[in-house]
A tleap script that builds the chain and sets N, CA, C and O, in Angstrom:
source leaprc.protein.ff14SB
mol = sequence {
  NMET GLU PHE SER HIE GLN GLN SER ALA GLN
  LEU ASP ARG ASP GLN LEU ARG GLU VAL THR
  PHE ASP ASP GLU ILE LEU MET ARG GLU ILE
  LEU ALA ALA LEU ILE ASP ASP THR ARG ARG
  GLN MET LEU LEU LEU ASP ALA ALA ILE ARG
  GLU GLN ASP ALA PRO ARG CYS MET ARG LEU
  ALA HIE TYR SER LYS GLY ALA CYS ALA ASN
  VAL GLY ALA ARG GLY ALA ALA THR ILE LEU
  LYS GLU ILE GLU SER LYS ALA ALA ASN ARG
  GLU PHE PRO GLY CYS GLU ALA ALA MET SER
  ARG LEU ALA ARG GLU VAL ASP LEU LEU HIE
  SER GLU ALA ALA ALA CLEU
}
set mol.1.N position { 12.386 -6.518 22.703 }
set mol.1.CA position { 11.529 -7.298 21.672 }
set mol.1.C position { 12.040 -8.765 21.651 }
set mol.1.O position { 13.248 -8.605 21.478 }
set mol.2.N position { 11.769 -10.391 21.744 }
set mol.2.CA position { 12.192 -11.744 21.782 }
set mol.2.C position { 12.307 -11.659 20.474 }
set mol.2.O position { 11.586 -10.842 19.901 }
set mol.3.N position { 13.357 -12.582 19.597 }
set mol.3.CA position { 13.669 -12.758 18.178 }
set mol.3.C position { 12.574 -14.167 18.120 }
set mol.3.O position { 12.170 -14.404 19.259 }
set mol.4.N position { 12.211 -14.793 17.448 }
set mol.4.CA position { 10.948 -15.709 17.086 }
set mol.4.C position { 12.269 -16.749 16.722 }
set mol.4.O position { 13.323 -16.521 16.127 }
set mol.5.N position { 11.632 -18.208 17.462 }
set mol.5.CA position { 12.492 -19.000 16.805 }
set mol.5.C position { 12.598 -19.720 14.745 }
set mol.5.O position { 13.212 -20.676 14.271 }
set mol.6.N position { 11.953 -18.981 14.287 }
set mol.6.CA position { 11.325 -19.505 12.767 }
set mol.6.C position { 13.193 -19.241 12.753 }
set mol.6.O position { 14.079 -18.844 13.510 }
set mol.7.N position { 13.004 -19.808 11.238 }
set mol.7.CA position { 13.861 -19.780 10.477 }
set mol.7.C position { 12.958 -19.211 9.057 }
set mol.7.O position { 11.740 -19.353 8.941 }
set mol.8.N position { 13.730 -18.637 8.172 }
set mol.8.CA position { 13.349 -18.435 7.145 }
set mol.8.C position { 14.546 -18.639 5.667 }
set mol.8.O position { 15.597 -19.250 5.478 }
set mol.9.N position { 14.011 -18.105 5.185 }
set mol.9.CA position { 14.816 -18.665 3.381 }
set mol.9.C position { 15.875 -17.843 3.727 }
set mol.9.O position { 16.960 -18.423 3.703 }
set mol.10.N position { 15.915 -16.104 4.195 }
set mol.10.CA position { 16.772 -15.491 3.807 }
set mol.10.C position { 18.047 -15.597 5.409 }
set mol.10.O position { 19.224 -15.942 5.311 }
set mol.11.N position { 17.567 -15.324 6.302 }
set mol.11.CA position { 18.400 -15.508 7.342 }
set mol.11.C position { 17.840 -16.906 8.367 }
set mol.11.O position { 16.711 -17.209 8.753 }
set mol.12.N position { 19.431 -17.669 8.618 }
set mol.12.CA position { 18.917 -18.793 10.274 }
set mol.12.C position { 19.578 -17.874 11.163 }
set mol.12.O position { 20.735 -17.554 11.437 }
set mol.13.N position { 18.529 -17.603 11.475 }
set mol.13.CA position { 18.409 -16.882 13.043 }
set mol.13.C position { 19.285 -17.725 14.297 }
set mol.13.O position { 20.072 -17.221 15.100 }
set mol.14.N position { 19.052 -18.540 14.231 }
set mol.14.CA position { 20.320 -19.526 15.282 }
set mol.14.C position { 21.329 -19.172 15.129 }
set mol.14.O position { 21.924 -18.964 16.186 }
set mol.15.N position { 22.038 -18.923 13.981 }
set mol.15.CA position { 23.611 -18.765 13.639 }
set mol.15.C position { 23.622 -17.412 14.005 }
set mol.15.O position { 24.661 -17.097 14.585 }
set mol.16.N position { 22.698 -16.386 13.836 }
set mol.16.CA position { 22.999 -15.039 14.005 }
set mol.16.C position { 23.350 -14.966 15.575 }
set mol.16.O position { 24.351 -14.500 16.119 }
set mol.17.N position { 21.878 -15.751 16.291 }
set mol.17.CA position { 22.097 -15.516 17.660 }
set mol.17.C position { 23.006 -16.293 18.302 }
set mol.17.O position { 23.132 -16.048 19.502 }
set mol.18.N position { 23.916 -17.474 17.680 }
set mol.18.CA position { 25.606 -17.860 18.069 }
set mol.18.C position { 26.476 -16.829 18.339 }
set mol.18.O position { 27.068 -16.587 19.391 }
set mol.19.N position { 26.500 -16.098 17.022 }
set mol.19.CA position { 27.446 -14.862 16.863 }
set mol.19.C position { 27.603 -13.954 17.425 }
set mol.19.O position { 28.560 -13.187 17.319 }
set mol.20.N position { 26.348 -13.834 18.396 }
set mol.20.CA position { 26.180 -12.502 18.870 }
set mol.20.C position { 26.161 -12.639 20.003 }
set mol.20.O position { 26.252 -11.747 20.846 }
set mol.21.N position { 26.010 -14.072 20.222 }
set mol.21.CA position { 26.011 -14.080 21.699 }
set mol.21.C position { 24.305 -13.888 22.231 }
set mol.21.O position { 24.149 -13.442 23.368 }
set mol.22.N position { 23.336 -14.152 21.586 }
set mol.22.CA position { 22.092 -13.541 21.478 }
set mol.22.C position { 21.945 -12.502 22.010 }
set mol.22.O position { 21.336 -12.459 23.079 }
set mol.23.N position { 22.434 -11.416 21.451 }
set mol.23.CA position { 22.759 -10.051 22.075 }
set mol.23.C position { 21.437 -9.505 20.660 }
set mol.23.O position { 21.683 -9.511 19.454 }
set mol.24.N position { 20.219 -9.124 21.250 }
set mol.24.CA position { 19.204 -8.553 20.373 }
set mol.24.C position { 19.874 -6.832 19.511 }
set mol.24.O position { 19.498 -6.269 18.483 }
set mol.25.N position { 20.791 -6.528 20.361 }
set mol.25.CA position { 20.849 -4.974 19.747 }
set mol.25.C position { 22.049 -5.232 18.944 }
set mol.25.O position { 22.255 -4.304 18.163 }
set mol.26.N position { 23.167 -6.459 18.851 }
set mol.26.CA position { 24.026 -6.695 18.286 }
set mol.26.C position { 23.351 -6.634 17.396 }
set mol.26.O position { 23.082 -5.657 16.698 }
set mol.27.N position { 22.852 -8.145 17.298 }
set mol.27.CA position { 22.187 -8.798 15.764 }
set mol.27.C position { 21.479 -7.887 15.198 }
set mol.27.O position { 21.098 -8.114 14.049 }
set mol.28.N position { 21.142 -6.719 15.793 }
set mol.28.CA position { 20.371 -5.602 14.147 }
set mol.28.C position { 21.676 -5.069 13.498 }
set mol.28.O position { 22.038 -5.138 12.323 }
set mol.29.N position { 22.497 -4.324 14.957 }
set mol.29.CA position { 23.971 -3.916 13.838 }
set mol.29.C position { 24.400 -4.752 13.099 }
set mol.29.O position { 24.232 -4.692 11.881 }
set mol.30.N position { 25.092 -5.775 13.745 }
set mol.30.CA position { 25.778 -6.684 12.711 }
set mol.30.C position { 24.854 -7.177 11.267 }
set mol.30.O position { 25.532 -7.530 10.303 }
set mol.31.N position { 23.407 -7.199 11.135 }
set mol.31.CA position { 22.461 -7.641 10.227 }
set mol.31.C position { 22.887 -6.166 9.390 }
set mol.31.O position { 23.676 -6.279 8.452 }
set mol.32.N position { 22.512 -5.201 9.639 }
set mol.32.CA position { 22.693 -3.917 9.382 }
set mol.32.C position { 24.016 -3.649 8.818 }
set mol.32.O position { 23.973 -2.955 7.802 }
set mol.33.N position { 24.979 -3.948 9.136 }
set mol.33.CA position { 26.212 -3.607 8.551 }
set mol.33.C position { 26.414 -4.542 7.561 }
set mol.33.O position { 27.037 -4.171 6.566 }
set mol.34.N position { 25.951 -5.874 7.636 }
set mol.34.CA position { 25.892 -7.147 6.646 }
set mol.34.C position { 25.596 -6.366 5.391 }
set mol.34.O position { 26.380 -6.161 4.464 }
set mol.35.N position { 24.149 -5.896 5.518 }
set mol.35.CA position { 23.646 -5.513 3.895 }
set mol.35.C position { 24.402 -4.192 3.510 }
set mol.35.O position { 24.797 -3.927 2.375 }
set mol.36.N position { 24.554 -3.356 4.689 }
set mol.36.CA position { 25.150 -2.093 3.971 }
set mol.36.C position { 26.441 -2.294 3.291 }
set mol.36.O position { 26.691 -1.482 2.400 }
set mol.37.N position { 27.431 -3.336 3.563 }
set mol.37.CA position { 28.684 -3.664 3.220 }
set mol.37.C position { 28.004 -4.626 1.732 }
set mol.37.O position { 28.161 -4.061 0.650 }
set mol.38.N position { 27.369 -5.856 1.719 }
set mol.38.CA position { 26.647 -6.861 0.671 }
set mol.38.C position { 26.380 -5.290 -0.462 }
set mol.38.O position { 27.140 -4.944 -1.366 }
set mol.39.N position { 25.137 -4.612 -0.052 }
set mol.39.CA position { 24.940 -3.466 -1.194 }
set mol.39.C position { 26.382 -3.121 -1.949 }
set mol.39.O position { 26.363 -3.285 -3.169 }
set mol.40.N position { 27.489 -2.713 -1.429 }
set mol.40.CA position { 28.253 -2.273 -1.567 }
set mol.40.C position { 29.283 -2.548 -2.462 }
set mol.40.O position { 29.863 -1.979 -3.386 }
set mol.41.N position { 29.320 -3.896 -1.722 }
set mol.41.CA position { 30.268 -4.803 -2.316 }
set mol.41.C position { 29.431 -5.387 -3.943 }
set mol.41.O position { 30.063 -5.911 -4.861 }
set mol.42.N position { 28.014 -5.144 -3.960 }
set mol.42.CA position { 27.455 -5.671 -5.402 }
set mol.42.C position { 27.582 -4.824 -6.144 }
set mol.42.O position { 27.430 -5.320 -7.260 }
set mol.43.N position { 27.817 -3.590 -6.238 }
set mol.43.CA position { 28.208 -2.371 -6.953 }
set mol.43.C position { 29.429 -2.595 -7.498 }
set mol.43.O position { 29.544 -2.428 -8.712 }
set mol.44.N position { 30.837 -3.113 -6.532 }
set mol.44.CA position { 31.814 -3.479 -7.176 }
set mol.44.C position { 31.134 -5.042 -8.134 }
set mol.44.O position { 30.950 -5.051 -9.351 }
set mol.45.N position { 30.888 -6.130 -7.268 }
set mol.45.CA position { 30.599 -7.011 -8.135 }
set mol.45.C position { 29.889 -6.899 -9.551 }
set mol.45.O position { 30.081 -7.600 -10.544 }
set mol.46.N position { 28.948 -5.745 -9.368 }
set mol.46.CA position { 28.697 -5.865 -11.030 }
set mol.46.C position { 29.594 -5.290 -11.903 }
set mol.46.O position { 29.448 -5.492 -13.109 }
set mol.47.N position { 30.644 -4.498 -11.430 }
set mol.47.CA position { 31.814 -3.576 -12.396 }
set mol.47.C position { 32.402 -4.989 -12.778 }
set mol.47.O position { 32.397 -5.370 -13.949 }
set mol.48.N position { 32.783 -5.561 -12.003 }
set mol.48.CA position { 33.321 -7.098 -12.546 }
set mol.48.C position { 32.906 -8.165 -13.291 }
set mol.48.O position { 33.517 -9.040 -13.904 }
set mol.49.N position { 31.447 -7.861 -13.078 }
set mol.49.CA position { 31.044 -8.945 -14.207 }
set mol.49.C position { 31.016 -8.590 -15.836 }
set mol.49.O position { 31.247 -9.161 -16.902 }
set mol.50.N position { 30.418 -6.772 -15.160 }
set mol.50.CA position { 30.193 -6.069 -16.580 }
set mol.50.C position { 31.396 -6.135 -17.307 }
set mol.50.O position { 31.187 -6.407 -18.490 }
set mol.51.N position { 32.780 -5.957 -16.969 }
set mol.51.CA position { 34.221 -5.926 -17.603 }
set mol.51.C position { 34.677 -7.137 -17.837 }
set mol.51.O position { 35.717 -7.466 -18.406 }
set mol.52.N position { 33.509 -8.051 -17.180 }
set mol.52.CA position { 34.270 -9.978 -17.211 }
set mol.52.C position { 35.520 -10.166 -16.857 }
set mol.52.O position { 36.429 -10.353 -17.666 }
set mol.53.N position { 35.641 -10.134 -15.731 }
set mol.53.CA position { 37.015 -9.818 -14.915 }
set mol.53.C position { 36.596 -10.862 -13.606 }
set mol.53.O position { 36.041 -10.549 -12.552 }
set mol.54.N position { 37.134 -12.414 -14.128 }
set mol.54.CA position { 36.862 -13.238 -13.569 }
set mol.54.C position { 37.484 -13.249 -12.085 }
set mol.54.O position { 36.803 -13.275 -11.060 }
set mol.55.N position { 38.857 -13.226 -12.137 }
set mol.55.CA position { 39.462 -13.128 -10.711 }
set mol.55.C position { 38.929 -12.467 -10.184 }
set mol.55.O position { 38.626 -12.964 -9.099 }
set mol.56.N position { 38.435 -11.129 -10.345 }
set mol.56.CA position { 38.125 -9.919 -9.339 }
set mol.56.C position { 36.382 -10.440 -8.922 }
set mol.56.O position { 35.764 -10.204 -7.883 }
set mol.57.N position { 36.053 -10.996 -9.809 }
set mol.57.CA position { 34.516 -11.139 -9.836 }
set mol.57.C position { 34.433 -12.424 -8.704 }
set mol.57.O position { 33.843 -12.455 -7.624 }
set mol.58.N position { 35.063 -13.219 -9.219 }
set mol.58.CA position { 35.340 -14.120 -7.906 }
set mol.58.C position { 36.169 -14.406 -6.440 }
set mol.58.O position { 36.310 -15.375 -5.694 }
set mol.59.N position { 36.602 -13.086 -6.467 }
set mol.59.CA position { 37.655 -12.710 -5.142 }
set mol.59.C position { 35.957 -12.141 -4.023 }
set mol.59.O position { 35.505 -12.411 -2.910 }
set mol.60.N position { 35.519 -11.169 -5.333 }
set mol.60.CA position { 34.261 -10.151 -4.349 }
set mol.60.C position { 33.236 -11.488 -4.012 }
set mol.60.O position { 32.891 -11.779 -2.867 }
set mol.61.N position { 32.951 -12.003 -4.853 }
set mol.61.CA position { 31.795 -12.435 -4.216 }
set mol.61.C position { 32.271 -13.471 -3.342 }
set mol.61.O position { 31.638 -13.758 -2.326 }
set mol.62.N position { 33.492 -14.138 -3.704 }
set mol.62.CA position { 34.177 -15.086 -2.158 }
set mol.62.C position { 33.780 -14.561 -0.461 }
set mol.62.O position { 33.509 -15.121 0.601 }
set mol.63.N position { 33.917 -13.334 -0.898 }
set mol.63.CA position { 34.127 -12.084 0.138 }
set mol.63.C position { 33.093 -12.114 0.852 }
set mol.63.O position { 32.963 -12.422 2.036 }
set mol.64.N position { 32.019 -11.630 -0.251 }
set mol.64.CA position { 30.412 -11.814 0.312 }
set mol.64.C position { 30.688 -12.770 0.724 }
set mol.64.O position { 31.538 -12.807 1.613 }
set mol.65.N position { 30.029 -14.048 0.205 }
set mol.65.CA position { 29.681 -15.311 0.679 }
set mol.65.C position { 30.198 -15.777 1.908 }
set mol.65.O position { 29.473 -16.404 2.681 }
set mol.66.N position { 31.605 -15.485 2.215 }
set mol.66.CA position { 31.833 -15.686 3.932 }
set mol.66.C position { 31.241 -14.700 4.897 }
set mol.66.O position { 30.973 -15.030 6.052 }
set mol.67.N position { 31.074 -13.714 4.515 }
set mol.67.CA position { 30.401 -12.371 5.137 }
set mol.67.C position { 28.954 -12.624 5.242 }
set mol.67.O position { 28.554 -11.878 6.136 }
set mol.68.N position { 28.071 -13.238 4.816 }
set mol.68.CA position { 26.558 -13.663 4.589 }
set mol.68.C position { 26.567 -15.142 5.462 }
set mol.68.O position { 25.788 -15.300 6.403 }
set mol.69.N position { 27.460 -16.122 5.076 }
set mol.69.CA position { 27.388 -17.245 6.082 }
set mol.69.C position { 27.938 -17.048 7.642 }
set mol.69.O position { 27.440 -17.358 8.725 }
set mol.70.N position { 29.072 -16.455 7.310 }
set mol.70.CA position { 28.770 -15.665 9.007 }
set mol.70.C position { 28.223 -15.668 9.701 }
set mol.70.O position { 28.381 -16.271 10.763 }
set mol.71.N position { 26.974 -14.699 9.243 }
set mol.71.CA position { 26.049 -14.629 10.023 }
set mol.71.C position { 24.509 -15.295 9.853 }
set mol.71.O position { 23.516 -14.817 10.402 }
set mol.72.N position { 24.502 -16.167 9.220 }
set mol.72.CA position { 22.958 -16.494 8.927 }
set mol.72.C position { 22.396 -16.349 7.731 }
set mol.72.O position { 21.333 -16.901 7.445 }
set mol.73.N position { 23.174 -15.457 6.773 }
set mol.73.CA position { 21.982 -14.463 5.920 }
set mol.73.C position { 22.359 -16.069 4.861 }
set mol.73.O position { 23.304 -15.887 4.093 }
set mol.74.N position { 21.712 -17.526 4.789 }
set mol.74.CA position { 21.870 -17.951 3.970 }
set mol.74.C position { 21.380 -18.113 2.305 }
set mol.74.O position { 21.834 -18.744 1.350 }
set mol.75.N position { 20.757 -17.623 2.411 }
set mol.75.CA position { 20.288 -17.478 0.742 }
set mol.75.C position { 21.329 -16.186 0.151 }
set mol.75.O position { 21.839 -16.549 -0.909 }
set mol.76.N position { 21.623 -15.256 0.421 }
set mol.76.CA position { 22.791 -14.272 -0.345 }
set mol.76.C position { 24.170 -15.143 -0.194 }
set mol.76.O position { 25.077 -14.750 -0.928 }
set mol.77.N position { 24.487 -16.325 0.688 }
set mol.77.CA position { 25.437 -16.700 0.943 }
set mol.77.C position { 25.151 -17.917 -0.555 }
set mol.77.O position { 25.845 -18.151 -1.544 }
set mol.78.N position { 24.359 -18.239 -0.281 }
set mol.78.CA position { 23.556 -19.249 -1.895 }
set mol.78.C position { 24.188 -18.617 -3.364 }
set mol.78.O position { 25.038 -18.915 -4.202 }
set mol.79.N position { 23.310 -17.675 -3.125 }
set mol.79.CA position { 23.805 -16.768 -4.439 }
set mol.79.C position { 24.979 -16.544 -4.503 }
set mol.79.O position { 25.657 -17.390 -5.087 }
set mol.80.N position { 25.539 -15.558 -4.040 }
set mol.80.CA position { 27.052 -15.382 -4.249 }
set mol.80.C position { 27.567 -16.707 -3.943 }
set mol.80.O position { 27.938 -16.394 -2.812 }
set mol.81.N position { 27.907 -17.990 -4.035 }
set mol.81.CA position { 28.353 -18.683 -4.107 }
set mol.81.C position { 28.146 -19.387 -5.730 }
set mol.81.O position { 28.945 -20.063 -6.378 }
set mol.82.N position { 27.328 -19.119 -5.933 }
set mol.82.CA position { 26.704 -19.966 -7.322 }
set mol.82.C position { 27.401 -18.631 -8.190 }
set mol.82.O position { 27.778 -18.963 -9.313 }
set mol.83.N position { 27.640 -17.096 -7.820 }
set mol.83.CA position { 28.275 -16.099 -8.827 }
set mol.83.C position { 29.565 -16.456 -8.563 }
set mol.83.O position { 30.082 -16.779 -9.633 }
set mol.84.N position { 30.410 -16.566 -7.573 }
set mol.84.CA position { 32.282 -17.308 -7.908 }
set mol.84.C position { 31.960 -18.694 -8.503 }
set mol.84.O position { 32.920 -19.348 -8.912 }
set mol.85.N position { 31.098 -19.058 -8.570 }
set mol.85.CA position { 31.582 -20.902 -9.294 }
set mol.85.C position { 31.427 -20.416 -11.430 }
set mol.85.O position { 31.994 -20.833 -12.441 }
set mol.86.N position { 30.113 -19.143 -11.081 }
set mol.86.CA position { 30.042 -18.873 -12.925 }
set mol.86.C position { 30.615 -18.174 -13.322 }
set mol.86.O position { 30.858 -18.088 -14.525 }
set mol.87.N position { 31.126 -17.263 -12.259 }
set mol.87.CA position { 32.885 -16.620 -12.663 }
set mol.87.C position { 33.914 -17.339 -13.404 }
set mol.87.O position { 34.448 -17.163 -14.499 }
set mol.88.N position { 34.064 -18.470 -12.188 }
set mol.88.CA position { 35.403 -18.973 -12.557 }
set mol.88.C position { 34.993 -19.980 -13.562 }
set mol.88.O position { 36.003 -20.667 -13.715 }
set mol.89.N position { 34.102 -20.419 -14.296 }
set mol.89.CA position { 33.582 -20.763 -15.301 }
set mol.89.C position { 33.350 -19.582 -16.540 }
set mol.89.O position { 32.838 -20.035 -17.564 }
set mol.90.N position { 33.636 -18.307 -16.539 }
set mol.90.CA position { 33.816 -17.395 -16.991 }
set mol.90.C position { 32.372 -17.630 -18.079 }
set mol.90.O position { 32.386 -17.609 -19.310 }
set mol.91.N position { 31.205 -17.849 -17.185 }
set mol.91.CA position { 29.630 -17.877 -17.158 }
set mol.91.C position { 28.958 -16.393 -17.026 }
set mol.91.O position { 28.131 -16.247 -16.127 }
set mol.92.N position { 29.314 -15.112 -18.000 }
set mol.92.CA position { 29.343 -14.218 -16.984 }
set mol.92.C position { 27.404 -13.807 -17.098 }
set mol.92.O position { 26.592 -13.505 -16.223 }
set mol.93.N position { 27.265 -14.003 -18.713 }
set mol.93.CA position { 25.480 -13.922 -18.413 }
set mol.93.C position { 24.844 -14.638 -17.045 }
set mol.93.O position { 24.086 -14.032 -16.288 }
set mol.94.N position { 25.234 -15.910 -16.860 }
set mol.94.CA position { 24.482 -16.563 -15.658 }
set mol.94.C position { 25.339 -15.105 -14.679 }
set mol.94.O position { 24.579 -14.140 -14.752 }
set mol.95.N position { 26.232 -14.853 -14.106 }
set mol.95.CA position { 26.640 -14.047 -13.298 }
set mol.95.C position { 25.957 -12.921 -12.902 }
set mol.95.O position { 26.070 -12.303 -11.843 }
set mol.96.N position { 25.100 -12.665 -14.024 }
set mol.96.CA position { 24.246 -11.441 -14.185 }
set mol.96.C position { 22.730 -11.399 -13.953 }
set mol.96.O position { 22.058 -10.407 -13.670 }
set mol.97.N position { 22.367 -12.510 -14.105 }
set mol.97.CA position { 20.929 -13.318 -13.402 }
set mol.97.C position { 21.346 -13.251 -12.176 }
set mol.97.O position { 20.804 -12.668 -11.238 }
set mol.98.N position { 22.278 -13.830 -12.184 }
set mol.98.CA position { 22.156 -14.330 -9.923 }
set mol.98.C position { 21.965 -13.060 -9.475 }
set mol.98.O position { 20.930 -12.663 -8.939 }
set mol.99.N position { 23.264 -12.200 -9.750 }
set mol.99.CA position { 22.845 -10.836 -9.531 }
set mol.99.C position { 21.590 -9.876 -8.949 }
set mol.99.O position { 21.452 -9.058 -8.039 }
set mol.100.N position { 20.926 -10.342 -9.799 }
set mol.100.CA position { 19.679 -10.029 -10.332 }
set mol.100.C position { 18.893 -10.640 -9.062 }
set mol.100.O position { 18.178 -9.916 -8.369 }
set mol.101.N position { 19.139 -12.581 -8.686 }
set mol.101.CA position { 18.529 -12.500 -7.298 }
set mol.101.C position { 19.095 -11.952 -6.300 }
set mol.101.O position { 18.492 -11.534 -5.311 }
set mol.102.N position { 20.217 -11.912 -6.466 }
set mol.102.CA position { 21.120 -11.301 -5.250 }
set mol.102.C position { 20.340 -10.067 -4.841 }
set mol.102.O position { 19.887 -9.985 -3.699 }
set mol.103.N position { 20.215 -9.361 -5.499 }
set mol.103.CA position { 19.233 -8.336 -5.156 }
set mol.103.C position { 18.103 -8.026 -4.583 }
set mol.103.O position { 17.785 -6.944 -4.090 }
set mol.104.N position { 17.542 -8.929 -4.650 }
set mol.104.CA position { 15.564 -9.401 -4.317 }
set mol.104.C position { 15.868 -9.955 -3.131 }
set mol.104.O position { 15.046 -9.868 -2.218 }
set mol.105.N position { 17.363 -10.764 -2.895 }
set mol.105.CA position { 17.534 -11.331 -1.781 }
set mol.105.C position { 18.359 -10.336 -0.357 }
set mol.105.O position { 18.221 -10.317 0.866 }
set mol.106.N position { 18.900 -9.882 -0.978 }
set mol.106.CA position { 19.097 -8.492 0.184 }
set mol.106.C position { 18.249 -7.809 0.490 }
set mol.106.O position { 18.282 -7.511 1.684 }
set mol.107.N position { 17.234 -7.281 -0.224 }
set mol.107.CA position { 16.163 -6.453 -0.425 }
set mol.107.C position { 14.976 -7.139 0.680 }
set mol.107.O position { 14.272 -6.531 1.486 }
set mol.108.N position { 15.033 -8.554 0.414 }
set mol.108.CA position { 13.963 -9.533 1.727 }
set mol.108.C position { 14.891 -9.601 3.015 }
set mol.108.O position { 14.195 -9.816 4.007 }
set mol.109.N position { 16.352 -9.476 3.341 }
set mol.109.CA position { 17.147 -10.180 4.095 }
set mol.109.C position { 16.971 -8.479 4.956 }
set mol.109.O position { 17.107 -8.405 6.177 }
set mol.110.N position { 16.671 -7.269 4.121 }
set mol.110.CA position { 16.882 -6.197 4.600 }
set mol.110.C position { 15.314 -6.149 5.599 }
set mol.110.O position { 15.290 -5.876 6.800 }
set mol.111.N position { 14.245 -6.444 4.854 }
set mol.111.CA position { 13.253 -6.437 5.233 }
set mol.111.C position { 12.873 -7.211 6.385 }
set mol.111.O position { 12.302 -6.861 7.418 }
set mol.112.N position { 13.326 -8.398 5.985 }
set mol.112.CA position { 13.477 -9.039 7.781 }
set mol.112.C position { 14.292 -8.626 8.300 }
set mol.112.O position { 14.326 -9.662 8.965 }
set mol.113.N position { 15.185 -7.987 8.754 }
set mol.113.CA position { 16.089 -7.332 9.639 }
set mol.113.C position { 15.114 -6.137 10.609 }
set mol.113.O position { 14.940 -6.069 11.826 }
set mol.114.N position { 14.479 -5.081 9.217 }
set mol.114.CA position { 13.768 -4.387 9.796 }
set mol.114.C position { 12.675 -5.189 10.896 }
set mol.114.O position { 12.481 -4.660 11.991 }
set mol.115.N position { 12.137 -6.191 10.626 }
set mol.115.CA position { 10.642 -6.433 11.354 }
set mol.115.C position { 11.824 -7.528 12.751 }
set mol.115.O position { 11.169 -8.186 13.559 }
set mol.116.N position { 12.646 -7.563 12.815 }
set mol.116.CA position { 13.376 -7.857 13.871 }
set mol.116.C position { 13.397 -7.158 15.203 }
set mol.116.O position { 14.142 -7.556 16.098 }
savepdb mol mol.pdb
quit
């Protein structure tokens, strides 16, 4: 199956191709691992937001932001950057709102990955 050169808001496929050396099987494996890891991190991040633990929230968001950016999940990376910034300013209601958007973004990324 050949990957389309189309870009989406969720995934920069050229970036994904670059980090996987254009290996389609590896692309699927990397995306599946990223989605699983991001969902696990989101549970931890949600707890940090509820506990208003800014340093932990920033650390978790930063970690996931980097992982997403590395493989081209730019929509998720952008939202995680926003969460990191809002946590630094102790804007926890804004973090909660961004988490809702992040959950939708990861679901869209999952749908897109399944269609590859």
